Structures are given as structure tokens and as C-alpha cells.
All heavy atoms as an XYZ file, in Angstrom:
853
protein
N      14.505     -1.035     11.176
C      13.259     -0.670     10.533
C      13.169     -1.407      9.205
O      14.167     -1.654      8.542
C      13.183      0.830     10.313
C      11.856      1.246      9.692
S      11.569      3.018      9.638
C      11.483      3.377     11.359
N      11.938     -1.711      8.825
C      11.663     -2.450      7.597
C      10.655     -1.647      6.792
O       9.652     -1.163      7.335
C      11.083     -3.822      7.964
C      11.126     -4.822      6.853
C      12.333     -5.342      6.403
C       9.957     -5.276      6.264
C      12.378     -6.288      5.390
C       9.992     -6.231      5.251
C      11.197     -6.728      4.826
O      11.242     -7.663      3.827
N      10.926     -1.467      5.502
C      10.069     -0.658      4.635
C       9.558     -1.509      3.489
O      10.321     -2.252      2.870
C      10.836      0.562      4.093
C      11.236      1.469      5.260
C       9.999      1.325      3.060
C      12.172      2.586      4.900
N       8.275     -1.382      3.222
C       7.650     -2.089      2.111
C       6.974     -1.047      1.231
O       6.247     -0.187      1.726
C       6.607     -3.115      2.609
C       5.956     -3.823      1.429
C       7.257     -4.115      3.551
N       7.243     -1.117     -0.072
C       6.583     -0.227     -1.018
C       5.781     -1.045     -2.013
O       6.144     -2.169     -2.346
C       7.588      0.667     -1.780
O       8.439     -0.152     -2.570
C       8.395      1.534     -0.838
N       4.712     -0.451     -2.461
C       3.837     -1.084     -3.451
C       3.483     -0.006     -4.475
O       2.740      0.926     -4.158
C       2.585     -1.611     -2.747
O       1.718     -2.215     -3.657
N       4.037     -0.122     -5.666
C       3.904      0.918     -6.681
C       2.974      0.467     -7.804
O       3.074     -0.665     -8.279
C       5.281      1.279     -7.262
O       6.125      1.722     -6.192
C       5.181      2.365     -8.319
N       2.092      1.384     -8.202
C       1.175      1.110     -9.303
C       1.186      2.274    -10.277
O       1.437      3.412     -9.904
C      -0.283      0.879     -8.819
C      -0.384     -0.363     -7.968
C      -0.833      2.086     -8.091
N       0.935      1.942    -11.531
C       0.657      2.957    -12.542
C      -0.801      2.781    -12.918
O      -1.218      1.693    -13.301
C       1.554      2.777    -13.768
C       2.969      3.226    -13.518
C       3.801      3.234    -14.788
O       3.263      3.593    -15.869
O       4.983      2.886    -14.688
N      -1.553      3.848    -12.783
C      -2.980      3.793    -13.078
C      -3.256      4.615    -14.326
O      -2.472      5.501    -14.681
C      -3.822      4.314    -11.887
C      -3.613      3.452    -10.661
C      -3.518      5.756    -11.567
N      -4.367      4.354    -15.005
C      -4.735      5.240    -16.103
C      -4.814      6.679    -15.570
O      -5.269      6.899    -14.437
C      -6.112      4.733    -16.527
C      -6.142      3.300    -16.079
C      -5.332      3.265    -14.818
N      -4.330      7.627    -16.342
C      -4.262      9.011    -15.863
C      -5.589      9.516    -15.335
O      -5.637     10.240    -14.340
C      -3.718      9.921    -16.964
C      -2.245      9.663    -17.223
C      -1.648     10.557    -18.275
O      -2.246     11.607    -18.611
O      -0.561     10.208    -18.761
N      -6.691      9.123    -15.957
C      -7.994      9.610    -15.511
C      -8.475      8.924    -14.228
O      -9.514      9.286    -13.687
C      -9.039      9.459    -16.621
C      -9.296      8.012    -17.015
O      -8.361      7.190    -16.959
O     -10.441      7.703    -17.383
N      -7.721      7.946    -13.718
C      -8.081      7.225    -12.488
C      -7.202      7.609    -11.299
O      -7.426      7.143    -10.188
C      -7.984      5.707    -12.704
C      -8.884      5.183    -13.794
C     -10.333      5.344    -13.419
C     -11.237      4.796    -14.508
N     -12.645      4.972    -14.190
N      -6.207      8.450    -11.530
C      -5.267      8.816    -10.467
C      -5.983      9.432     -9.272
O      -5.782      9.001     -8.133
C      -4.194      9.782    -11.009
O      -3.523      9.159    -12.107
C      -3.181     10.140     -9.934
N      -6.831     10.399     -9.498
C      -7.541     11.060     -8.398
C      -8.448     10.069     -7.667
O      -8.586     10.147     -6.438
C      -8.351     12.244     -8.916
N      -9.046      9.138     -8.407
C      -9.906      8.130     -7.780
C      -9.114      7.263     -6.808
O      -9.567      6.988     -5.698
C     -10.562      7.235     -8.834
C     -11.536      7.975     -9.727
O     -12.003      9.062     -9.338
O     -11.835      7.448    -10.815
N      -7.932      6.838     -7.226
C      -7.130      5.978     -6.360
C      -6.617      6.751     -5.140
O      -6.601      6.228     -4.023
C      -5.967      5.350     -7.122
C      -5.203      4.279     -6.346
C      -6.127      3.142     -5.895
C      -4.068      3.727     -7.176
N      -6.243      7.991     -5.344
C      -5.813      8.818     -4.212
C      -6.953      8.928     -3.192
O      -6.736      8.774     -1.985
C      -5.344     10.205     -4.689
C      -4.015     10.067     -5.446
C      -5.195     11.161     -3.502
C      -3.558     11.329     -6.156
N      -8.151      9.134     -3.668
C      -9.299      9.245     -2.769
C      -9.540      7.942     -2.000
O      -9.849      7.960     -0.805
C     -10.545      9.642     -3.548
C     -11.736      9.939     -2.667
C     -12.868     10.541     -3.469
C     -14.001     10.865     -2.553
N     -14.091     12.256     -2.222
N      -9.384      6.811     -2.676
C      -9.525      5.511     -1.997
C      -8.547      5.430     -0.826
O      -8.915      5.033      0.279
C      -9.312      4.348     -2.988
C     -10.524      4.234     -3.922
C      -9.075      3.037     -2.245
C     -10.321      3.301     -5.099
N      -7.302      5.823     -1.047
C      -6.306      5.752      0.026
C      -6.530      6.824      1.082
O      -6.242      6.595      2.264
C      -4.893      5.807     -0.540
C      -4.441      4.459     -1.019
C      -4.415      4.155     -2.378
C      -4.076      3.468     -0.120
C      -4.020      2.900     -2.817
C      -3.687      2.211     -0.549
C      -3.660      1.940     -1.897
O      -3.270      0.692     -2.335
N      -7.043      7.977      0.709
C      -7.361      8.997      1.712
C      -8.462      8.516      2.651
O      -8.516      8.927      3.810
C      -7.778     10.307      1.038
C      -6.615     11.014      0.383
C      -7.034     12.207     -0.461
O      -8.167     12.285     -0.954
N      -6.122     13.139     -0.641
N      -9.318      7.637      2.155
C     -10.424      7.102      2.946
C     -10.175      5.651      3.368
O     -11.119      4.917      3.663
C     -11.728      7.197      2.151
C     -12.101      8.635      1.880
O     -12.108      9.453      2.768
N     -12.376      8.945      0.625
N      -8.941      5.234      3.415
C      -8.597      3.844      3.716
C      -9.095      3.433      5.098
O      -9.346      4.276      5.957
C      -7.094      3.622      3.590
C      -6.277      4.346      4.628
C      -4.784      4.271      4.317
N      -4.029      5.010      5.312
C      -3.597      4.504      6.462
N      -3.826      3.247      6.759
N      -2.925      5.246      7.324
N      -9.189      2.154      5.324
C      -9.744      1.631      6.572
C      -8.851      1.896      7.784
O      -9.350      1.911      8.902
C      -9.975      0.119      6.451
O      -8.735     -0.567      6.451
N      -7.585      2.083      7.587
C      -6.611      2.308      8.658
C      -6.435      1.104      9.586
O      -5.918      1.219     10.685
C      -6.954      3.569      9.464
C      -6.978      4.801      8.598
C      -7.114      6.082      9.380
N      -7.200      7.211      8.480
C      -6.159      7.826      7.933
N      -4.949      7.415      8.174
N      -6.335      8.851      7.126
N      -6.855     -0.054      9.132
C      -6.690     -1.259      9.948
C      -5.225     -1.599     10.175
O      -4.843     -2.061     11.249
C      -7.439     -2.428      9.319
C      -8.951     -2.241      9.430
C      -9.716     -3.220      8.605
N      -9.759     -4.530      9.257
C     -10.414     -5.565      8.754
N     -11.092     -5.452      7.630
N     -10.412     -6.716      9.385
N      -4.400     -1.326      9.173
C      -2.971     -1.604      9.319
C      -2.367     -0.754     10.438
O      -1.417     -1.166     11.107
C      -2.208     -1.396      7.984
C      -2.156      0.073      7.589
C      -0.809     -1.979      8.077
N      -2.920      0.416     10.678
C      -2.380      1.313     11.702
C      -2.390      0.665     13.089
O      -1.610      1.059     13.963
C      -3.184      2.605     11.757
C      -3.128      3.397     10.459
O      -2.816      2.815      9.407
O      -3.423      4.602     10.482
N      -3.279     -0.295     13.284
C      -3.413     -0.967     14.578
C      -2.526     -2.211     14.693
O      -2.453     -2.820     15.765
C      -4.881     -1.369     14.812
C      -5.875     -0.233     14.640
C      -5.523      1.005     15.459
O      -5.194      0.895     16.629
N      -5.578      2.167     14.842
N      -1.879     -2.579     13.626
C      -1.057     -3.799     13.630
C       0.171     -3.615     14.518
O       0.809     -2.555     14.523
C      -0.627     -4.154     12.207
N       0.487     -4.656     15.245
C       1.664     -4.629     16.108
C       2.920     -4.437     15.260
O       3.112     -5.115     14.247
C       1.752     -5.951     16.871
C       2.871     -5.995     17.869
C       2.918     -7.314     18.621
O       1.861     -7.983     18.733
O       4.005     -7.673     19.073
N       3.742     -3.490     15.640
C       4.986     -3.243     14.923
C       4.859     -2.296     13.741
O       5.851     -1.970     13.095
N       3.629     -1.810     13.467
C       3.439     -0.873     12.362
C       3.900      0.502     12.798
O       3.644      0.943     13.923
C       1.964     -0.817     11.960
C       1.688      0.207     10.895
C       2.047     -0.035      9.588
C       1.079      1.416     11.209
C       1.814      0.912      8.595
C       0.843      2.362     10.224
C       1.204      2.106      8.924
N       4.569      1.211     11.908
C       5.073      2.547     12.242
C       4.363      3.646     11.453
O       3.842      4.571     12.036
C       6.586      2.606     12.015
C       7.185      3.925     12.338
N       7.203      4.452     13.606
C       7.792      4.839     11.550
C       7.784      5.640     13.583
N       8.149      5.895     12.352
N       4.338      3.540     10.108
C       3.789      4.653      9.340
C       3.329      4.229      7.945
O       3.918      3.356      7.326
C       4.839      5.755      9.204
C       4.299      7.045      8.634
C       5.258      8.187      8.867
O       6.472      8.026      8.720
N       4.734      9.329      9.239
N       2.270      4.911      7.479
C       1.736      4.751      6.127
C       1.901      6.077      5.401
O       1.650      7.146      5.971
C       0.241      4.409      6.187
C      -0.461      4.539      4.853
C      -0.611      3.442      4.021
C      -0.960      5.764      4.421
C      -1.244      3.558      2.797
C      -1.597      5.893      3.201
C      -1.740      4.791      2.386
N       2.274      5.984      4.139
C       2.280      7.174      3.269
C       1.865      6.723      1.875
O       2.282      5.662      1.407
C       3.670      7.785      3.167
C       4.156      8.473      4.391
C       5.461      9.193      4.092
N       5.915      9.909      5.241
C       6.957      9.572      5.987
N       7.670      8.509      5.674
N       7.313     10.286      7.028
N       1.070      7.534      1.212
C       0.830      7.360     -0.217
C       1.609      8.475     -0.885
O       1.381      9.660     -0.604
C      -0.658      7.469     -0.565
C      -0.969      7.327     -2.059
C      -0.630      5.921     -2.551
C      -2.413      7.660     -2.357
N       2.545      8.096     -1.740
C       3.378      9.100     -2.397
C       3.152      9.054     -3.898
O       2.857      8.005     -4.464
C       4.872      8.927     -2.027
C       5.364      7.516     -2.324
C       5.091      9.269     -0.561
C       6.836      7.293     -2.006
N       3.262     10.229     -4.519
C       2.992     10.373     -5.947
C       4.259     10.846     -6.649
O       4.915     11.800     -6.193
C       1.865     11.389     -6.150
C       1.409     11.553     -7.570
C       0.207     12.492     -7.668
O       0.081     13.444     -6.914
N      -0.664     12.209     -8.613
N       4.600     10.187     -7.737
C       5.743     10.573     -8.550
C       5.483     11.974     -9.105
O       4.426     12.234     -9.676
C       5.925      9.551     -9.683
C       7.167      9.783    -10.492
O       7.510     10.901    -10.833
N       7.839      8.698    -10.815
N       6.429     12.866     -8.936
C       6.219     14.252     -9.363
C       6.346     14.451    -10.867
O       5.901     15.466    -11.394
C       7.202     15.211     -8.653
O       8.542     14.795     -8.936
C       6.957     15.217     -7.156
N       6.951     13.506    -11.570
C       7.080     13.617    -13.024
C       6.087     12.731    -13.760
O       5.774     12.982    -14.916
C       8.508     13.283    -13.455
C       9.495     14.293    -12.920
C      10.857     14.110    -13.495
C      11.735     15.195    -12.886
N      12.965     15.383    -13.524
N       5.631     11.706    -13.105
C       4.693     10.759    -13.703
C       3.526     10.640    -12.721
O       3.491      9.746    -11.878
C       5.397      9.416    -13.904
C       4.699      8.474    -14.803
C       5.601      7.268    -15.046
C       4.969      6.371    -16.071
N       5.780      5.193    -16.327
N       2.601     11.567    -12.791
C       1.565     11.721    -11.770
C       0.662     10.507    -11.587
O       0.033     10.354    -10.544
C       0.726     12.961    -12.062
C       1.489     14.292    -12.040
C       0.570     15.449    -12.387
C       2.169     14.509    -10.703
N       0.611      9.652    -12.585
C      -0.245      8.454    -12.461
C       0.499      7.278    -11.805
O      -0.033      6.193    -11.712
C      -0.809      8.041    -13.818
C       0.254      7.561    -14.780
O       1.351      8.124    -14.855
N      -0.053      6.526    -15.529
N       1.714      7.525    -11.315
C       2.460      6.507    -10.578
C       2.357      6.819     -9.084
O       2.810      7.868     -8.620
C       3.929      6.488    -10.991
C       4.724      5.414    -10.263
C       6.188      5.446    -10.627
O       6.520      5.103    -11.770
O       6.992      5.832     -9.750
N       1.733      5.911     -8.361
C       1.518      6.077     -6.923
C       2.185      4.935     -6.182
O       2.170      3.788     -6.640
C       0.023      6.089     -6.605
C      -0.774      7.212     -7.288
C      -2.259      6.957     -7.167
C      -0.407      8.555     -6.681
N       2.744      5.248     -5.031
C       3.418      4.242     -4.220
C       2.891      4.291     -2.794
O       2.863      5.357     -2.169
C       4.939      4.470     -4.210
O       5.429      4.358     -5.551
C       5.659      3.461     -3.325
N       2.489      3.137     -2.300
C       2.179      2.988     -0.884
C       3.506      2.675     -0.203
O       4.215      1.749     -0.602
C       1.162      1.846     -0.652
C       1.020      1.553      0.837
C      -0.177      2.199     -1.267
N       3.830      3.468      0.805
C       5.089      3.327      1.550
C       4.714      2.986      2.991
O       4.068      3.782      3.675
C       5.845      4.659      1.479
C       7.083      4.708      2.306
N       8.324      4.569      1.749
C       7.278      4.890      3.631
C       9.237      4.677      2.702
N       8.621      4.863      3.854
N       5.093      1.791      3.436
C       4.781      1.344      4.794
C       6.081      1.144      5.566
O       7.020      0.533      5.052
C       4.017      0.018      4.770
C       2.682      0.011      4.042
C       2.164     -1.411      3.921
C       1.676      0.878      4.778
N       6.108      1.634      6.792
C       7.269      1.446      7.657
C       6.870      0.562      8.833
O       5.826      0.778      9.459
C       7.787      2.789      8.163
C       8.338      3.657      7.050
C       8.869      4.997      7.543
O       8.963      5.209      8.771
O       9.186      5.835      6.688
N       7.722     -0.406      9.098
C       7.505     -1.376     10.169
C       8.712     -1.388     11.082
O       9.826     -1.082     10.659
C       7.318     -2.772      9.569
C       6.088     -2.862      8.733
C       5.964     -2.553      7.403
C       4.791     -3.235      9.170
N       4.669     -2.730      7.000
C       3.924     -3.151      8.067
C       4.269     -3.659     10.400
C       2.572     -3.462      8.148
C       2.922     -3.963     10.488
C       2.092     -3.864      9.372
N       8.509     -1.777     12.322
C       9.630     -1.878     13.257
C      10.563     -3.017     12.887
O      11.760     -2.947     13.164
C       9.121     -2.034     14.693
C       8.434     -0.795     15.183
N       9.076      0.406     15.378
C       7.144     -0.558     15.489
C       8.228      1.316     15.780
N       7.032      0.753     15.863
N      10.012     -4.064     12.234
C      10.849     -5.210     11.860
C      10.192     -5.984     10.720
O       8.985     -5.841     10.471
C      11.031     -6.149     13.051
O       9.787     -6.744     13.399
N      10.984     -6.812     10.082
C      10.462     -7.695      9.051
C       9.448     -8.659      9.654
O       8.418     -8.961      9.046
C      11.606     -8.481      8.392
C      11.152     -9.426      7.304
C      12.329    -10.141      6.668
C      11.864    -11.042      5.529
N      13.016    -11.705      4.874
N       9.705     -9.124     10.856
C       8.795    -10.056     11.527
C       7.418     -9.431     11.750
O       6.396    -10.093     11.571
C       9.402    -10.518     12.860
C      10.645    -11.375     12.710
C      11.907    -10.598     12.298
O      11.996     -9.371     12.569
O      12.795    -11.205     11.683
N       7.392     -8.157     12.128
C       6.114     -7.461     12.325
C       5.348     -7.376     11.015
O       4.135     -7.604     10.974
C       6.348     -6.069     12.902
N       6.055     -7.058      9.923
C       5.414     -6.999      8.615
C       4.854     -8.366      8.218
O       3.704     -8.468      7.778
C       6.398     -6.501      7.557
C       5.891     -6.681      6.156
C       4.840     -5.914      5.677
C       6.443     -7.653      5.325
C       4.343     -6.098      4.390
C       5.960     -7.837      4.038
C       4.911     -7.062      3.577
O       4.426     -7.261      2.309
N       5.646     -9.412      8.389
C       5.189    -10.749      8.008
C       3.991    -11.193      8.846
O       3.086    -11.853      8.340
C       6.337    -11.752      8.123
C       7.462    -11.552      7.105
C       8.608    -12.518      7.381
C       6.955    -11.684      5.680
N       3.971    -10.805     10.100
C       2.815    -11.130     10.947
C       1.563    -10.458     10.386
O       0.497    -11.053     10.342
C       3.083    -10.685     12.384
C       1.989    -11.078     13.344
C       2.350    -10.705     14.766
C       1.220    -11.096     15.708
N       1.515    -10.709     17.089
N       1.691     -9.209      9.943
C       0.567     -8.482      9.340
C       0.105     -9.179      8.059
O      -1.074     -9.402      7.845
C       0.954     -7.034      9.065
C       0.043     -6.331      8.112
C       0.335     -5.949      6.841
C      -1.317     -5.954      8.337
N      -0.756     -5.352      6.267
C      -1.789     -5.339      7.167
C      -2.186     -6.073      9.419
C      -3.080     -4.846      7.035
C      -3.476     -5.585      9.287
C      -3.910     -4.979      8.112
N       1.048     -9.546      7.206
C       0.713    -10.175      5.927
C      -0.037    -11.495      6.133
O      -0.895    -11.853      5.328
C       1.997    -10.395      5.082
C       1.737    -11.273      3.876
C       2.561     -9.061      4.643
N       0.256    -12.170      7.208
C      -0.399    -13.452      7.495
C      -1.713    -13.288      8.266
O      -2.396    -14.275      8.515
C       0.556    -14.340      8.280
C       1.779    -14.719      7.473
C       2.764    -15.531      8.300
N       3.957    -15.810      7.509
C       5.198    -15.599      7.935
N       5.414    -15.143      9.149
N       6.219    -15.869      7.145
N      -2.059    -12.067      8.612
C      -3.241    -11.825      9.450
C      -4.549    -11.888      8.666
O      -4.581    -11.700      7.443
C      -3.132    -10.460     10.132
O      -3.367     -9.416      9.196
N      -5.602    -12.120      9.396
C      -6.949    -12.140      8.829
C      -7.297    -10.757      8.253
O      -7.881    -10.656      7.179
C      -7.942    -12.533      9.927
C      -9.387    -12.563      9.493
C     -10.290    -12.944     10.653
C     -10.855    -11.662     11.191
N     -11.890    -11.779     12.175
N      -6.911     -9.697      8.945
C      -7.209     -8.330      8.502
C      -6.570     -8.028      7.153
O      -7.193     -7.446      6.277
C      -6.746     -7.310      9.550
C      -7.539     -7.329     10.817
C      -7.057     -8.378     11.820
O      -6.063     -9.100     11.538
O      -7.694     -8.496     12.881
N      -5.319     -8.414      6.989
C      -4.627     -8.203      5.718
C      -5.371     -8.904      4.587
O      -5.624     -8.313      3.533
C      -3.187     -8.733      5.803
C      -2.430     -8.645      4.511
C      -1.698     -7.521      4.189
C      -2.429     -9.708      3.607
C      -0.989     -7.441      2.994
C      -1.723     -9.640      2.413
C      -1.002     -8.504      2.113
N      -5.726    -10.154      4.811
C      -6.420    -10.930      3.782
C      -7.765    -10.301      3.433
O      -8.138    -10.225      2.254
C      -6.572    -12.369      4.230
C      -5.235    -13.091      4.259
C      -5.346    -14.499      4.782
C      -3.983    -15.147      4.737
N      -3.488    -15.613      5.979
N      -8.490     -9.824      4.434
C      -9.794     -9.198      4.183
C      -9.653     -7.916      3.358
O     -10.388     -7.705      2.399
C     -10.490     -8.886      5.508
C     -10.985    -10.100      6.232
C     -11.510     -9.806      7.624
O     -11.423     -8.649      8.093
O     -12.009    -10.750      8.253
N      -8.691     -7.084      3.714
C      -8.482     -5.832      2.985
C      -8.095     -6.093      1.536
O      -8.625     -5.478      0.616
C      -7.397     -4.977      3.677
C      -7.925     -4.445      5.008
C      -6.935     -3.838      2.782
C      -6.850     -3.843      5.880
N      -7.197     -7.025      1.306
C      -6.737     -7.285     -0.051
C      -7.772     -8.041     -0.879
O      -7.782     -7.926     -2.098
C      -5.367     -7.954     -0.025
C      -4.298     -6.989      0.378
N      -4.029     -6.703      1.690
C      -3.489     -6.201     -0.351
C      -3.085     -5.789      1.744
N      -2.733     -5.459      0.518
N      -8.639     -8.758     -0.251
C      -9.744     -9.400     -0.966
C     -10.717     -8.329     -1.488
O     -11.214     -8.434     -2.610
C     -10.469    -10.391     -0.047
C     -11.500    -11.231     -0.757
C     -10.929    -12.127     -1.868
O      -9.770    -12.578     -1.767
O     -11.653    -12.358     -2.859
N     -10.931     -7.287     -0.710
C     -11.808     -6.197     -1.138
C     -11.270     -5.510     -2.392
O     -12.035     -5.098     -3.259
C     -11.968     -5.157     -0.022
C     -12.778     -5.574      1.190
C     -12.699     -4.496      2.270
C     -14.228     -5.853      0.810
N      -9.958     -5.370     -2.480
C      -9.349     -4.711     -3.635
C      -9.678     -5.427     -4.936
O      -9.776     -4.801     -5.983
C      -7.836     -4.634     -3.469
C      -7.392     -3.690     -2.395
C      -5.892     -3.715     -2.175
O      -5.195     -4.520     -2.844
O      -5.420     -2.943     -1.342
N      -9.845     -6.729     -4.874
C     -10.160     -7.501     -6.073
C     -11.567     -7.210     -6.580
O     -11.891     -7.537     -7.714
C     -10.040     -8.997     -5.785
C      -8.647     -9.443     -5.444
C      -8.649    -10.915     -5.083
C      -7.301    -11.353     -4.565
N      -7.333    -12.739     -4.085
N     -12.381     -6.591     -5.738
C     -13.776     -6.364     -6.083
C     -14.123     -4.888     -6.228
O     -15.275     -4.504     -6.074
C     -14.679     -7.018     -5.028
C     -14.433     -8.488     -4.909
N     -14.799     -9.395     -5.883
C     -13.815     -9.208     -3.944
C     -14.425    -10.604     -5.511
N     -13.818    -10.516     -4.337
N     -13.114     -4.054     -6.521
C     -13.411     -2.649     -6.798
C     -14.432     -2.590     -7.930
O     -14.306     -3.332     -8.922
C     -12.165     -1.888     -7.257
C     -11.201     -1.488     -6.173
C      -9.860     -1.354     -6.465
C     -11.607     -1.227     -4.879
C      -8.940     -0.983     -5.494
C     -10.702     -0.854     -3.903
C      -9.376     -0.734     -4.219
O      -8.473     -0.359     -3.262
N     -15.419     -1.734     -7.814
C     -16.389     -1.621     -8.915
C     -15.733     -1.129    -10.208
O     -16.177     -1.453    -11.293
C     -17.418     -0.624     -8.404
C     -16.882     -0.059     -7.144
C     -15.736     -0.884     -6.695
N     -14.661     -0.367    -10.078
C     -13.948      0.153    -11.237
C     -12.941     -0.895    -11.699
O     -11.918     -1.122    -11.062
C     -13.238      1.453    -10.863
C     -12.631      2.150    -12.057
O     -12.099      1.451    -12.952
O     -12.689      3.382    -12.100
N     -13.230     -1.564    -12.801
C     -12.390     -2.657    -13.284
C     -10.988     -2.199    -13.676
O     -10.039     -2.973    -13.620
C     -13.063     -3.383    -14.459
C     -14.362     -4.058    -14.067
C     -14.164     -5.042    -12.928
C     -15.463     -5.649    -12.472
N     -15.402     -6.296    -11.180
N     -10.847     -0.931    -14.068
C      -9.518     -0.419    -14.419
C      -8.612     -0.409    -13.193
O      -7.409     -0.634    -13.305
C      -9.625      0.981    -15.010
N      -9.173     -0.177    -12.021
C      -8.382     -0.190    -10.793
C      -8.245     -1.602    -10.227
O      -7.208     -1.958     -9.685
C      -9.016      0.731     -9.734
C      -8.994      2.224    -10.064
C      -9.690      3.014     -8.967
C      -7.582      2.731    -10.271
N      -9.282     -2.399    -10.363
C      -9.272     -3.752     -9.792
C      -8.210     -4.638    -10.438
O      -7.668     -5.525     -9.787
C     -10.651     -4.396     -9.937
N      -7.890     -4.385    -11.692
C      -6.957     -5.247    -12.405
C      -5.491     -4.859    -12.295
O      -4.631     -5.530    -12.840
N      -5.187     -3.811    -11.570
C      -3.807     -3.337    -11.480
C      -3.002     -4.223    -10.527
O      -3.432     -4.520     -9.421
C      -3.771     -1.873    -10.994
C      -4.424     -0.974    -12.045
C      -2.343     -1.433    -10.713
C      -4.610      0.452    -11.596
N      -1.837     -4.632    -10.984
C      -0.947     -5.448    -10.159
C       0.230     -4.571     -9.730
O       0.966     -4.062    -10.572
C      -0.438     -6.682    -10.943
C       0.540     -7.477    -10.109
C      -1.621     -7.531    -11.403
N       0.398     -4.382     -8.427
C       1.478     -3.510     -7.957
C       2.844     -4.186     -8.010
O       2.955     -5.405     -7.993
C       1.088     -3.229     -6.503
C       0.315     -4.427     -6.099
C      -0.413     -4.892     -7.334
N       3.884     -3.350     -8.059
C       5.258     -3.828     -7.905
C       5.616     -3.631     -6.434
O       5.694     -2.499     -5.958
C       6.212     -3.015     -8.785
C       6.018     -3.259    -10.260
C       6.995     -2.433    -11.067
C       6.714     -2.624    -12.547
N       7.533     -1.758    -13.380
N       5.804     -4.734     -5.734
C       6.100     -4.685     -4.302
C       7.592     -4.857     -4.092
O       8.212     -5.749     -4.687
C       5.309     -5.772     -3.542
C       5.648     -5.762     -2.056
C       3.809     -5.582     -3.756
N       8.134     -3.994     -3.240
C       9.553     -4.077     -2.899
C       9.692     -4.000     -1.384
O       8.920     -3.302     -0.728
C      10.330     -2.953     -3.572
C      10.363     -3.110     -5.090
C      11.264     -2.076     -5.729
N      11.440     -2.351     -7.131
C      10.657     -1.866     -8.100
N       9.637     -1.099     -7.801
N      10.899     -2.149     -9.362
N      10.694     -4.695     -0.863
C      10.917     -4.717      0.579
C      12.352     -4.305      0.866
O      13.278     -4.731      0.152
C      10.627     -6.114      1.120
C       9.192     -6.520      0.873
C       8.902     -7.941      1.319
O       9.568     -8.466      2.199
N       7.897     -8.559      0.719
N      12.517     -3.491      1.915
C      13.820     -2.927      2.248
C      14.089     -3.034      3.738
O      13.198     -2.803      4.548
C      13.895     -1.453      1.870
C      13.548     -1.147      0.440
C      12.235     -0.880      0.057
C      14.540     -1.109     -0.544
C      11.905     -0.592     -1.252
C      14.227     -0.819     -1.861
C      12.903     -0.571     -2.201
O      12.585     -0.274     -3.507
N      15.312     -3.339      4.069
C      15.767     -3.306      5.458
C      16.589     -2.016      5.595
O      17.488     -1.753      4.782
C      16.653     -4.518      5.742
C      17.045     -4.657      7.191
C      15.948     -5.199      8.060
O      15.247     -6.144      7.636
O      15.777     -4.699      9.177
N      16.293     -1.217      6.605
C      17.074     -0.010      6.850
C      18.404     -0.446      7.464
O      18.427     -1.138      8.481
C      16.327      0.956      7.799
C      17.208      2.157      8.151
C      15.025      1.417      7.152
N      19.496     -0.052      6.821
C      20.819     -0.492      7.262
C      21.677      0.636      7.836
O      22.747      0.390      8.403
C      21.570     -1.221      6.123
C      20.863     -2.517      5.768
C      21.713     -0.341      4.891
N      21.196      1.877      7.698
C      21.909      3.017      8.293
C      20.934      4.177      8.401
O      20.050      4.328      7.576
C      23.101      3.420      7.443
N      21.130      4.967      9.452
C      20.322      6.197      9.636
C      21.230      7.329     10.024
O      22.261      7.139     10.604
C      19.254      5.978     10.715
C      18.169      5.024     10.245
C      17.005      4.952     11.212
O      16.396      6.007     11.472
O      16.715      3.842     11.679
């Protein structure tokens, strides 16, 4: 299994807005070959820190998604959020290979 996280810190007054965006997400990634699960997780001590947690069957499946037309379209939309405070946020992306279960 391969896990990719994308963590952002948003202005505190924008946290609920970003959560709502993800609650209403397009779910296009859910249809990607090799995709397993999506979660949006919130830091319990720093509520304005949100992490997208994606699970994939393999690194190859994730890379295929990243190179897809759908991925590019979704991420292009993020650059055009009407809320400039959210549009300018750069996430910290981390990738993990599951080595034991």
C-alpha cells in the first residue's frame, strides 16, 4: 500500500470553508485505478491544520493518477478558488510506502 498526505495550514477563519470544499469534493479520484481511500483529517490541537490522506494500492497507481488528465483538471481548479486566502496555500506533500501491517 502507498499513502500520500497533503497538509495545509489555513487561516483559522477559513478552516470550516476548506472542510466544506472537501466534503463536497468531486470524488473523481475515487474512480482512479488502484485508489483505495480518501480521508480529510484535522489536527486535534491545531484545528486550522488539515491533511488530505490518500491510500493507493501501489506507488504506480498513484503516479498514474498524478499524470492523468483528471488530476490536472482538479488541481487547476484549485488555483482559481474565489477565496484568495485558500487559493494561495501551498501544501506539504509526503509519500509513504507501507512496510508492515
